[in-house]
C-alpha positions as semicolon CSV with decimal commas, in nm:
position;residue;x (nm);y (nm);z (nm)
1;X;-0,782;-2,950;-2,473
2;X;-0,406;-3,060;-2,381
3;X;-0,388;-3,338;-2,110
4;X;-0,008;-3,340;-2,082
5;X;0,043;-3,323;-1,744
6;X;0,393;-3,091;-1,778
7;X;0,194;-2,802;-1,897
8;X;-0,069;-2,841;-1,580
9;X;0,222;-2,841;-1,326
10;X;0,311;-2,478;-1,302
11;X;-0,028;-2,354;-1,301
12;X;-0,041;-1,953;-1,243
13;X;0,341;-1,970;-1,189
14;X;0,250;-1,991;-0,790
15;X;0,560;-2,235;-0,718
16;X;0,822;-1,990;-0,603
17;X;0,759;-1,982;-0,206
18;X;0,634;-1,651;-0,061
19;X;0,974;-1,616;0,184
20;X;1,160;-1,636;-0,120
21;X;0,950;-1,385;-0,289
22;X;0,988;-1,146;0,022
23;X;1,335;-1,190;0,031
24;X;1,405;-1,066;-0,319
25;X;1,163;-0,784;-0,290
26;X;1,356;-0,656;-0,009
27;X;1,668;-0,669;-0,191
28;X;1,567;-0,490;-0,477
29;X;1,355;-0,223;-0,282
30;X;1,667;-0,188;-0,047
31;X;1,914;-0,173;-0,308
32;X;1,768;0,090;-0,513
33;X;1,655;0,305;-0,224
34;X;2,026;0,316;-0,087
35;X;2,135;0,383;-0,432
36;X;1,921;0,680;-0,524
37;X;1,849;0,804;-0,168
38;X;2,198;0,818;0,029
39;X;2,490;1,012;-0,084
40;X;2,784;1,130;0,078
41;X;2,651;1,454;0,190
42;X;2,389;1,233;0,397
43;X;2,081;1,035;0,403
44;X;1,771;1,177;0,253
45;X;1,416;1,186;0,474
46;X;1,223;0,984;0,207
47;X;1,485;0,679;0,241
48;X;1,317;0,651;0,604
49;X;1,002;0,644;0,448
50;X;1,100;0,392;0,224
51;X;1,231;0,176;0,462
52;X;0,890;0,192;0,704
53;X;0,680;0,113;0,379
54;X;0,919;-0,207;0,330
55;X;0,862;-0,285;0,706
56;X;0,487;-0,256;0,695
57;X;0,483;-0,471;0,376
58;X;0,722;-0,711;0,581
59;X;0,493;-0,732;0,871
60;X;0,152;-0,815;0,638
61;X;0,351;-1,066;0,449
62;X;0,442;-1,255;0,702
63;X;0,139;-1,232;0,900
64;X;-0,038;-1,348;0,597
65;X;0,178;-1,672;0,511
66;X;0,238;-1,750;0,864
67;X;0,201;-2,145;0,835
68;X;0,460;-2,123;0,550
69;X;0,750;-1,973;0,808
70;X;0,893;-2,252;0,974
71;X;1,271;-2,249;1,137
72;X;1,489;-2,247;0,816
73;X;1,271;-1,957;0,669
74;X;1,304;-1,781;0,972
75;X;1,681;-1,791;0,990
76;X;1,704;-1,713;0,628
77;X;1,505;-1,392;0,619
78;X;1,715;-1,288;0,940
79;X;2,008;-1,375;0,766
80;X;1,863;-1,144;0,448
81;X;1,821;-0,856;0,681
82;X;2,185;-0,878;0,815
83;X;2,323;-0,913;0,445
84;X;2,112;-0,612;0,383
85;X;2,270;-0,431;0,640
86;X;2,651;-0,533;0,518
87;X;2,487;-0,409;0,180
88;X;2,423;-0,062;0,276
89;X;2,826;-0,009;0,397
90;X;2,891;-0,184;0,059
91;X;2,688;0,059;-0,157
92;X;2,803;0,366;0,064
93;X;3,158;0,254;0,049
94;X;3,135;0,250;-0,348
95;X;3,039;0,585;-0,324
96;X;3,402;0,693;-0,186
97;X;3,282;0,884;0,075
């Protein structure tokens, strides 16, 4: 049995806050959906389904960890949504439409 406290600090690697995990998940899913489901010709309907599922996931995650979301986390979350909107236009511009 190892009694060294260095190895006991990161039990199950649960030290990443839920708000950071949610923001990272949003960026990954949104970026992949934008690249795969949008083109110069238009936006596929499945893109809206992916965004709806992502919104439901956000709702339940925020509801589950409600006590963790204080003013700085809410500001970071809203700011990440604004950045994702900008990311959409940047990724569309990269397609040379």
